[in-house]
N, C-alpha and C positions, 0 to 999 in steps of 0.2 A: 283558540282557534286560528289558525294560519292565514292569512290574506295575502294573495298575490296580486301584483300589479296588473290592470288589466289587460295588456298586451300578454304578458304570461300566461293569464288564465284562458285566453282565448286560444293560445298555443297548445295548451296541455289537453283542452277540451278536443281539439284537432286530433292530437295524439291518439286520444281514447277512441275515435272513431278508427284511425287509422290501423289500430293494434287489434280492431276485432278481427279473430281468425277469418282467413280468406273464404273456407267453407261454410263457416256461418252465414256471412253477407252472401253467398251465392246461394243458400236455400233459402234465404228471405226473398233474393230477387226471383227464384224459381220454383216458389211454393204456389204461385198462382196459377189457376187452372189455364190451359192452351187449347183444350179441346175435352169434348163429354162423348160417351160413347154408350149407348141405349141398346140392349138385347131385347129383341120381342119373340125369340125362339128360334129353333133349328138354325140357319146360318144369317139369320135376318137383324143386321144391325143399322143403326142410325147413328152417324157420326156429325157431331156439331162442332164447329170452329169458335174461337173464342168471339169472333166478329159475326157469327149467327149463320154462316155458310152451313147447307146441310146436304149429306149424301147417304141414301139409303142402298145398303148393299143386300144383294139376294133376296127380294121381297117374297115372302112365304104367302102360300094360299091360306084360306080359312077352316081346310079341313084336316089340319095336323094337331087341333086342339088347343092353339094358341089364339089370342084375341087382341090383336093391334090396335091401337087407337083409330077410330073411324075416321078422325079429320088430319090424317097424317099428310105433311107437307115435306118436300124436299126440293132442292135447285137439281140434282141430280141423281139417277140411280145405275147402279152397277151389278151387272149380270154376269156371274163367274161362268156359267154353263148353262144349256136349256133344258135342263129336266123342271119339270114342274113346280117342285117346291124351292124355287130359286127364282121365278121369273113373273112373279104377278105383279106385273107393274100398275094394275088396275087397283091394287092397295093404297097408292099416292093419289091425292086430291091434285087438280090442276095438270101441267104439261110438262114434267121434269124431262132434262137431258136424259137421253138412255146410253149409257155406255156397255157395250156387249163385248164380251172377252172373244166370242166365236164368231167366224163368219156364218152367213146365213146357213150354208149346207152342212153346217158343225164339223167340218173336217179340217179346218186350219183356226189360226189365233189371229186376232185382229190387234196389231200394235196399238195402243191407247197410251198417250202422253199428252196429256191434256189438263187445263186448269179451270178448276169450279169457284170462283170467286176467289178466296184466300187458301183454298186447298188445292194441291196439286195431284194429279191421278196418274199412276202409269200400270202398266200390266205384262205379268212374265206367263207365258205359256206352261202349263204342267198337263198331268194326265188324271183321269178320273180311277184309273186301276194301275194295277202292277205289270201290265202287259201293254204298256205305250199306247194305251186308249183303245185296244181289240174288243175288251169286253164293254166298258162305260163312255168311251169315247174320250174327250177333251175338258179341260178345264182351267180355270184361270187364277193365279194369284195377283189381288190388285193391292197397289202400295199406295198410301195417302200418305201427304205429308202436308202440316199445318204447324204455325208456331214453332217452328224447329223439331217437331216430333214426329216420325215416322211410323204408321200403322200398317201392318200387313194383315190382309183377309185371305186364307189360305182356300178358301172355296172349297169344292169337294174333292181334296187332293188325296190321291190314292196311292202314293207310293213314297218313299223315301227320295230326297232331292240329289239332284246331280250337282256336280260341281258348278257347271256352267249356271243353273239355275240359281244355287246358292250366290253366286256373283252376280247375278241378274236383279236379284231381289236386295242384295246389298245390306245395308248396317240396318237394323230395325228396333225401335223401342217398344212397341207393343205388338205382340202377335196374337191373331184370332185363328184358334187351330181347331179343326175337326177331331172327336177321340171317340166315338161313337160306335165304329166300326161299321159293319153291314157294308157298303159301297165305296167306304172311306178309308182310310189309315184308322187302326184300331189305337187303344188307349199305349200301348206298349211302342208301336211305330209314331204316334203322336209324339211321345216322349223323346224318341229318337230326331224327329223332324226338329223339334224345339231345339235340341241339342247342336243340330247343323244351324241353326238361324241364330242361335244365342240372343235372344231379345235383352235390351238393357233393362227395362223397366218392368212389364207386364205380360201375363201370359194368360188369356182367357179362354177356357175350352167352349165349344159349342158343337153343335149336332151330335147332340147325344140323346139317352131316354130320360125324360122328365115325370114327374106326376101326370102331367097334361099332355103330353104326346101320345099321337095315336100311331106312330110308326111302331112296327113290329121287329124291325131288325137292327134296332140301335141298342147298343148297351149302355148303361148309365155313367155317370163322371167317375164313380168311385174308384175303379181300377187307373185312372190318369193320376188320380190325386195320392194314391196310398202311398206313404211313406216319403212324400215330397216336403220338403221344408217350405215355409213361406207361404202357406197356403190360407187364403181368407175368403169364406164365404160370405155374398151379401144377401141381405133380403130382399133387395130393391134389384131392378134391372139396368140401373144407370149408374155410371161411374165417370169422376171428373180424370182427366189426364193432366199430369204436369210434366215437366222436364227434370223434376227431381228425384232422384235415386235415393230412396230410404235406406234400402237394405244391400247387403252384398249381392245377392244374385235376385233376377227377377221374380217378383211375386206371382204367384197363381190365385186369379181371383175369379171365383166361381159365382156368377151374376144369377140372380132370379129372373124370371122371365114375365113379372108382371111388378 
């Protein structure tokens, strides 16, 4: 056995640490969750930051076939537009801050740029249909940032994004995208929108037909994920979000609704 002087042994140990590849050290540092997303059906998600801040997005009514927790609490709630399947603030216990994307007359957008504890929230105005709101009105994209990760909830987006909207949304790590058609983009249009946004980490489909859903105008998720690489189906409705990129392209994660 070769024995080295104490100072040389310490130097060799330090060199061993330094020689660990940079990407491995970044992976170790970035593997801790910075946020959690829970899907309750339709377009309703709960975002929880690592420090415990909670924002509920587009709270759904109880007549759509889904059963969210009865004791649901959040610091704030975002409302992308004023259709009844996105506005059930009574779903929450307590008195959360309500951040609405549209004006009271539903004819304009409210510019949101606020902070809820350690989550920043901002909004980008879009349309609910392909005719600049002439059929279904306006809607809102909300962008959340916490722990260095940006999450975009596309609401009831009904069209491909313009260059101006893409620029306003900015770089995104996780996108929550409607895929079921009806009054929003359908599967093929949703694929195009995802290609426009180019999220870095995760794509989570929403607003599609499930076994529980009572909505009659929605298609299931199948057409959106058919033939796509990096698709993962989760049995649960909750996912941890880290800043770590495991695969060369964003992973499509289909969540359960309970």
